[in-house]
C-alpha positions as CSV (number, residue, x, y, z in Angstrom):
1,M,-54.8,55.1,-45.8
2,Y,-57.0,53.3,-43.4
3,P,-56.0,51.2,-40.6
4,D,-56.4,47.5,-40.9
5,H,-57.1,46.0,-38.0
6,E,-57.2,42.4,-39.0
7,F,-53.8,42.7,-40.5
8,D,-50.7,43.5,-38.6
9,P,-47.4,43.3,-40.9
10,I,-45.2,42.6,-37.5
11,T,-45.0,39.0,-36.3
12,P,-44.7,38.2,-32.8
13,E,-41.4,37.4,-32.8
14,E,-40.2,40.6,-34.4
15,E,-42.1,42.2,-31.5
16,A,-40.4,40.2,-29.0
17,Q,-37.0,41.2,-30.8
18,R,-37.9,45.1,-30.7
19,A,-38.9,44.7,-27.3
20,Q,-35.7,43.0,-26.1
21,E,-33.3,45.5,-28.3
22,A,-35.5,48.5,-26.5
23,E,-34.9,46.9,-23.1
24,F,-30.9,46.5,-23.9
25,A,-31.0,50.1,-25.1
26,R,-32.4,51.4,-21.8
27,R,-30.0,49.5,-19.7
28,V,-27.1,50.6,-21.6
29,R,-28.3,54.4,-21.2
30,R,-28.9,53.6,-17.7
31,E,-25.3,52.2,-17.2
32,V,-23.8,55.1,-19.2
33,L,-25.6,57.5,-16.9
34,R,-24.2,55.8,-14.1
35,I,-20.8,55.7,-15.1
36,E,-21.0,59.4,-15.9
37,R,-22.1,60.1,-12.7
38,G,-19.5,57.9,-10.8
39,E,-21.8,55.3,-9.3
40,A,-20.4,52.3,-11.2
41,E,-16.7,53.0,-10.7
42,E,-16.6,50.9,-7.4
43,E,-18.7,48.0,-9.1
44,I,-16.7,48.0,-12.0
45,R,-13.3,48.1,-9.8
46,A,-14.9,45.3,-7.5
47,D,-15.8,43.1,-10.8
48,L,-12.1,43.7,-11.9
49,E,-10.6,42.6,-8.7
50,R,-13.0,39.6,-8.5
51,E,-12.0,38.5,-12.2
52,A,-8.3,38.9,-11.1
53,E,-8.6,37.1,-8.0
54,E,-10.5,34.1,-10.0
55,K,-8.1,34.2,-12.6
56,A,-5.3,34.0,-10.0
57,E,-7.1,31.1,-8.1
58,A,-7.4,29.1,-11.5
59,E,-3.7,29.7,-12.3
60,E,-2.7,28.4,-8.7
61,R,-4.9,25.5,-9.0
62,E,-3.7,24.8,-12.5
63,R,0.1,25.2,-11.3
64,R,-0.6,22.7,-8.4
65,E,-2.0,20.2,-10.6
66,R,0.9,20.3,-13.0
67,R,3.4,19.9,-10.1
68,R,1.5,17.4,-8.5
69,K,1.5,15.5,-11.8
70,A,5.1,16.2,-12.4
71,S,6.1,15.0,-9.0
72,T,8.0,11.6,-9.6
73,F,6.0,10.0,-6.4
74,W,2.9,10.9,-7.9
75,Q,4.1,9.3,-11.3
76,L,5.0,6.0,-9.3
77,F,1.9,6.0,-7.5
78,S,-0.6,6.6,-10.5
79,G,1.6,4.5,-12.9
80,T,2.1,7.3,-15.2
81,I,5.7,7.1,-15.2
82,L,5.6,4.0,-17.5
83,V,4.1,6.0,-20.3
84,R,6.6,8.8,-20.4
85,E,8.9,9.2,-23.4
86,G,12.2,7.3,-22.9
87,V,10.7,5.2,-20.2
88,S,9.8,2.3,-22.7
89,K,13.5,1.3,-23.1
90,Y,13.9,0.6,-19.3
91,Y,10.8,-1.9,-19.2
92,P,13.3,-5.2,-19.5
93,Y,15.2,-3.8,-16.6
94,M,12.1,-2.9,-14.5
95,L,10.4,-6.3,-15.4
96,S,13.8,-8.2,-14.1
97,I,13.8,-5.8,-11.0
98,A,10.3,-7.1,-10.4
99,G,11.3,-10.6,-10.9
100,M,13.8,-10.3,-8.4
101,F,11.5,-8.9,-5.9
102,F,9.1,-11.6,-6.3
103,L,12.1,-14.3,-6.1
104,S,13.4,-12.4,-3.0
105,I,10.0,-12.7,-1.5
106,A,9.8,-16.6,-2.3
107,V,13.4,-17.1,-1.1
108,M,12.5,-15.5,2.4
109,F,9.2,-17.4,2.8
110,T,11.1,-20.8,2.1
111,A,13.8,-19.8,4.5
112,L,11.3,-18.8,7.2
113,H,9.5,-22.4,6.4
114,L,13.0,-24.2,6.7
115,D,14.1,-22.2,10.1
116,M,10.8,-23.1,11.6
117,K,11.2,-26.8,10.7
118,Y,14.7,-26.7,11.7
119,T,13.9,-25.3,15.2
120,R,11.0,-27.9,15.5
121,L,13.8,-30.9,14.7
122,E,16.0,-29.2,17.0
123,R,13.7,-29.5,19.8
124,E,12.9,-33.1,18.9
125,V,16.5,-34.0,19.1
126,Q,16.9,-32.1,22.3
127,I,13.9,-34.5,23.7
128,L,15.4,-37.5,22.6
129,R,18.8,-36.9,24.0
130,E,17.0,-36.2,27.2
131,R,15.2,-39.7,26.8
132,S,18.4,-41.2,25.9
133,I,20.2,-40.1,29.0
134,R,17.1,-41.3,31.1
135,L,17.5,-44.4,29.6
136,Q,21.1,-44.9,30.1
137,E,20.7,-44.1,33.8
138,Q,18.0,-46.5,34.3
139,R,20.2,-49.1,32.5
140,Y,23.3,-48.1,34.7
141,S,20.8,-48.6,37.8
142,R,19.9,-52.1,36.9
143,T,23.2,-53.2,36.0
144,T,25.1,-52.4,39.0
145,H,26.5,-55.5,40.9
146,S,24.2,-54.6,44.0
147,A,20.9,-54.4,41.8
148,I,22.0,-57.9,40.0
149,V,22.4,-59.3,43.3
150,E,19.1,-57.9,44.7
151,R,17.5,-59.6,41.5
152,L,19.0,-62.9,42.0
153,R,18.0,-63.0,45.5
154,E,14.5,-62.2,44.7
155,R,14.4,-65.4,42.3
156,G,16.2,-67.5,44.8
157,I,19.7,-67.6,42.9
158,D,22.6,-67.4,45.0
159,L,25.6,-65.4,43.5
160,N,29.2,-66.6,44.3
161,D,31.7,-64.1,44.2
162,P,35.2,-65.2,42.8
163,S,37.7,-65.5,45.4
164,A,40.5,-64.0,43.3
165,P,40.2,-60.9,41.6
166,G,39.5,-60.7,37.9
167,E,42.2,-60.3,35.2
168,I,42.1,-57.2,32.7
169,I,42.9,-58.5,29.1
170,E,44.4,-55.7,27.0
171,N,44.9,-56.0,23.4
């Protein structure tokens, strides 16, 4: 049989596959030798410990996430409490409570507005009372006997006082 240098029955893909298998076999042999000598035990133990730690951390994260999602406060905050089983029958009650909250807020604002208006009107009444008292004082000071005599004297009219005191008529 003569070697044919133009025809190679092995394709490049098969050649790459064989090289890869050979490399893998060489690595396996090297690792087996390391294990037999005891060199790989620490690495294996470290790998196992690292995997155990990663698994514990993942479980802890998952446990915390489950606990956080199961928390009533979180469910209220995120709104997931509304989609739980059995909650849909309480929707009318929750809506009525929400309506009462809004009604309460509206009543409080109305009461505050009316209180401010009442305070303003009370102040106006106080000012009007003070003005009324001042006007009464002025009227009293102008209608006294001495003030009337003085005014008549300014105009040149004489006032004659009666000689007999007046009589008080009672009903």
